[in-house]
C-alpha positions in Angstrom: 78.5 -56.5 81.4 80.2 -55.9 78.1 80.7 -52.6 78.6 82.2 -53.0 81.6 84.7 -55.8 80.4 85.4 -53.0 77.5 86.3 -50.4 79.8 88.7 -52.8 81.5 90.4 -54.1 78.6 91.1 -50.4 77.7 92.2 -49.5 80.9 94.9 -52.3 80.8 95.7 -51.7 77.1 96.4 -47.7 78.5 98.1 -49.0 81.4 100.5 -51.3 79.5 101.2 -48.6 76.9 102.0 -46.2 80.0 104.6 -48.8 81.2 106.0 -49.6 77.7 106.3 -45.6 77.6 108.4 -45.4 81.1 110.7 -48.2 80.2 111.3 -47.0 77.1 112.2 -43.2 79.0 114.6 -45.0 81.4 116.9 -46.6 78.5 120.3 -44.7 78.3 119.7 -41.8 75.4 123.4 -40.8 75.8 126.6 -42.8 73.7 129.5 -43.0 75.6 130.8 -40.0 73.8 128.2 -37.9 74.8 128.7 -39.3 78.6 132.2 -38.4 78.2 131.4 -35.0 76.6 129.3 -34.1 79.3 130.9 -35.1 82.3 132.9 -32.3 84.3 135.4 -35.1 85.8 136.6 -35.8 81.8 137.7 -32.5 80.2 141.2 -34.0 79.6 139.3 -37.6 78.6 137.4 -35.2 76.3 140.9 -33.8 74.7 142.4 -37.3 74.5 139.3 -38.6 72.3 139.5 -35.2 70.2 143.0 -35.9 69.7 142.9 -39.4 68.6 139.7 -38.6 66.5 137.9 -41.4 68.4 134.8 -39.6 69.1 132.5 -41.5 66.3 134.1 -44.9 67.6 132.9 -44.2 71.2 129.3 -43.2 69.8 128.6 -47.1 68.5 129.2 -50.4 68.8 128.7 -51.8 72.3 131.6 -51.4 74.1 133.3 -51.1 78.0 135.3 -47.7 78.8 137.2 -47.7 81.7 137.2 -43.8 82.0 140.2 -42.2 83.8 139.2 -39.2 85.9 140.9 -35.5 85.2 143.3 -36.1 88.8 143.9 -39.8 87.1 145.4 -38.2 83.8 147.4 -35.5 85.8 148.6 -38.6 88.4 149.7 -39.7 84.8 151.7 -36.5 83.7 149.4 -35.7 81.1 147.6 -32.3 81.1 146.4 -30.9 77.9 149.2 -29.8 76.9 151.0 -32.7 76.9 148.2 -34.4 75.1 147.8 -31.8 72.5 151.7 -32.6 71.8 151.6 -36.0 72.3 151.6 -38.0 68.9 148.4 -39.3 67.4 149.2 -42.9 67.5 150.5 -42.3 71.4 147.3 -41.3 72.3 145.2 -43.8 70.4 147.1 -47.1 72.1 146.5 -45.1 75.5 142.7 -45.0 74.7 142.0 -48.4 73.1 144.1 -49.4 76.3 140.8 -48.9 78.4 138.1 -50.0 75.7 136.8 -53.4 76.0 134.9 -54.7 72.5 131.6 -56.1 74.9 129.3 -54.7 77.5 130.4 -56.1 80.6 128.7 -54.6 83.8 130.6 -55.1 87.3 128.1 -57.7 88.2 129.5 -59.5 85.2 133.3 -59.6 86.4 134.5 -62.9 87.9 135.4 -62.5 91.5 139.4 -63.6 90.7 142.6 -61.4 91.0 144.2 -60.5 87.2 141.6 -62.0 85.3 143.7 -61.3 81.7 141.3 -59.4 79.3 141.5 -58.2 75.4 141.2 -54.5 74.8 140.0 -53.0 71.7 143.6 -52.1 71.0 144.2 -56.1 71.1 146.3 -55.2 74.7 146.1 -57.2 77.5 144.6 -55.4 80.8 144.2 -57.6 84.0 140.9 -57.4 86.3 141.0 -57.6 89.9 137.1 -58.1 91.4 138.2 -58.4 95.3 135.2 -57.8 98.2 133.3 -55.9 95.5 136.1 -53.5 95.3 137.1 -53.6 91.4 140.8 -52.6 90.1 142.4 -52.7 86.4 146.2 -53.1 86.5 146.2 -51.2 90.2 143.7 -48.7 88.8 140.8 -48.4 91.1 137.0 -48.1 89.7 135.7 -45.2 91.9 132.3 -45.5 89.8 131.0 -48.5 88.1 128.1 -48.9 85.8 127.5 -46.2 84.2 125.4 -46.7 81.7 125.3 -45.4 77.8 123.3 -46.3 75.3 125.9 -48.2 73.8 127.9 -50.0 76.3 128.7 -49.3 79.7 131.5 -46.5 82.1 133.6 -47.4 84.9 135.4 -44.4 86.3 138.8 -45.1 87.1 141.4 -43.2 89.4 144.5 -44.0 87.3 145.4 -43.9 83.4 145.6 -47.7 82.3 149.2 -47.5 80.1 150.0 -50.1 77.5 153.2 -52.1 77.8 155.6 -50.5 75.8 158.1 -54.2 75.7 159.3 -56.7 78.4 160.6 -55.6 82.0 164.3 -54.7 80.8 163.1 -52.9 77.8 160.7 -50.8 80.3 163.6 -50.3 82.3 165.9 -49.3 79.5 163.5 -46.5 78.9 163.5 -45.1 82.2 166.5 -43.0 82.6 166.1 -43.1 86.3 166.5 -47.1 86.5 169.9 -46.6 84.3 172.0 -48.5 86.9 169.5 -51.4 87.3 169.8 -52.1 83.4 173.4 -52.3 84.0 173.4 -54.7 86.5 171.4 -56.9 84.8 173.6 -56.8 81.8 176.4 -57.3 84.4 174.7 -60.0 86.2 173.7 -61.8 83.0 178.1 -61.6 81.9 178.3 -64.5 84.4 175.0 -65.7 84.8 172.6 -65.4 81.4 169.8 -67.1 83.2 169.1 -63.8 84.9 168.2 -61.6 81.6 166.5 -64.9 80.2 164.1 -64.8 83.0 163.8 -61.2 82.8 163.0 -60.6 79.2 160.7 -64.6 79.4 157.0 -64.6 79.5 156.8 -64.5 83.0 154.9 -63.6 85.0 156.6 -61.4 87.0 156.8 -58.7 89.5 160.0 -56.6 89.7 160.5 -54.1 92.6 163.1 -51.6 90.3 165.6 -49.5 92.6 166.7 -46.5 91.1 169.5 -44.7 90.7 169.8 -42.9 93.7 169.1 -46.9 95.7 171.7 -48.0 93.9 173.9 -45.5 95.0 172.6 -45.7 98.5 173.8 -49.7 98.7 177.5 -48.4 97.1 177.0 -48.6 93.6 177.6 -45.1 92.6 177.9 -45.4 88.7 177.5 -48.0 85.9 181.5 -48.5 86.4 180.8 -49.3 90.1 178.1 -51.9 88.5 180.6 -53.6 86.5 183.3 -54.0 89.0 180.8 -56.0 90.9 181.0 -60.3 90.6 178.6 -61.0 88.5 177.4 -63.8 90.8 176.6 -61.5 93.7 174.4 -58.6 91.6 172.6 -61.9 90.4 172.0 -62.4 93.8 170.6 -59.5 94.8 168.8 -59.0 91.2 166.8 -61.9 91.5 165.4 -60.5 95.5 163.6 -58.6 93.5 162.0 -60.4 91.6 158.4 -62.3 92.2 157.4 -65.0 89.9 153.9 -63.7 89.8 152.0 -60.5 88.4 150.9 -58.7 91.7 149.6 -55.3 91.3 149.7 -52.7 94.1 145.7 -53.4 94.8 146.7 -57.1 95.3 149.8 -56.6 97.5 149.0 -57.8 100.8 150.8 -57.9 104.4 153.4 -60.9 104.8 156.3 -62.3 103.4 156.7 -63.0 99.9 159.2 -65.7 98.4 161.1 -64.2 95.4 162.7 -65.9 92.8 166.3 -65.8 94.7 164.4 -68.1 97.1 164.5 -65.5 99.9 161.6 -63.6 101.5 160.8 -59.9 101.6 158.6 -58.3 104.0 155.8 -56.4 102.3 153.9 -53.9 104.1 150.3 -52.3 103.2 149.0 -48.9 105.0 146.9 -45.9 103.9 150.4 -44.1 102.8 151.8 -46.7 100.8 153.3 -49.7 100.3 156.7 -50.9 101.9 159.0 -54.0 101.0 162.2 -54.9 103.1 164.9 -56.9 102.7 166.5 -59.6 105.1 169.3 -57.4 106.0 167.7 -53.7 105.1 167.9 -51.6 108.3 164.7 -50.0 107.0 161.8 -50.6 104.2 162.0 -49.8 100.7 159.1 -47.3 99.9 157.1 -48.0 96.8 157.5 -44.6 94.7 155.8 -45.4 91.8 153.7 -48.7 91.3 151.9 -50.7 88.6 154.2 -49.9 85.2 153.0 -52.3 83.1 155.3 -55.0 80.9 154.6 -57.6 78.9 156.0 -60.2 81.1 156.0 -58.2 84.7 154.2 -55.4 86.4 157.0 -53.2 87.6 157.1 -50.9 90.9 160.0 -48.9 91.8 161.7 -48.6 95.4 163.8 -46.2 96.8 166.2 -48.9 98.4 168.2 -52.3 97.0 166.6 -55.4 99.4 169.7 -56.9 100.5 169.4 -60.7 100.9 
C-alpha cells in the first residue's frame, strides 16, 4: 500500500510539474518591440520606432499599443522616406499617441462611444467599443489582443495623429481650408461668438468645406468672402458645426441638429459618408475624415452646406 501511495504521489508531482512547464511555455516570450520587429505588416511602424529611437521603450514597462499597418501609414502619406525625413520630435509624438501606459485588452474596454483615454505622450484619444467593434479616433481595430511579454497590441487601420491645436488652428494649417478660415474671421467681425465657439473647449464636430467647395458656392476668393455680410457667413458656418465629438465610426444614418439649430442629413454606406444641407441639391461627400483638434473632430466636405 505504501509503495502504491508513493507511486501515485510521484505521478501527481510529475503531472503538476508538466502542467506548470506547459503554462510557462505558453506565456508570451516576445516583447512588443519584438512583435513589431518580426511582423511583415509593420515595416513602416518599425521605421518610425527606429527614427524615434523608441525600441527600448517598447521592450519594457506594461503597455498597450495601437499598431498601424503599413497601409495605414501610407494612407496618412507617411512612407519610409517621409518618416525618415520628419523631425524626430514629430515622429515621437505620433508614436506616443498610439501607446497607453497600462495593459488594456479588448475585453476590458468600456462598451461606450468616445471614452477619453490619456496616452503615453499625455495626449487624449477617444475609444469606441460598439457591438464588438473597437475604434480609436475613427481608426478601426482590425486585430485585437496580440499578446506580448510586456503588454498587448491592437492592430489598427489608420494612423492616430495627435491634435495640433483647436479647430481654427488646424484649419489654418491646411492650405485647402484657407477660405474657411477667412469665413470664420469675417463672421467673427460681426459676431465674436462664432470664433469663441470654434476655439472654445468643445467638444465639436465640424464639417469643413474645401476652397473648391466655397468657390462652387459663389465665394471665389477671400475678397468675395470679405464682401459678404458677417451674419450670413455666421449662419452658414454654424450650420457646419455639431455640438458633440462624432468620429466617422460613430456616424449613423439620419438627421443631426447643428449649432445653427437647423438639421443636416447624414448618410453612411460602404463607400463613405455624405452630408446634405436643407438647400443643397445633392449631398456633400466627406473627403477626409477624423482630423483631430483639441476641441473637435473635423470632417472635410466637398460642398458648402446651405441652411
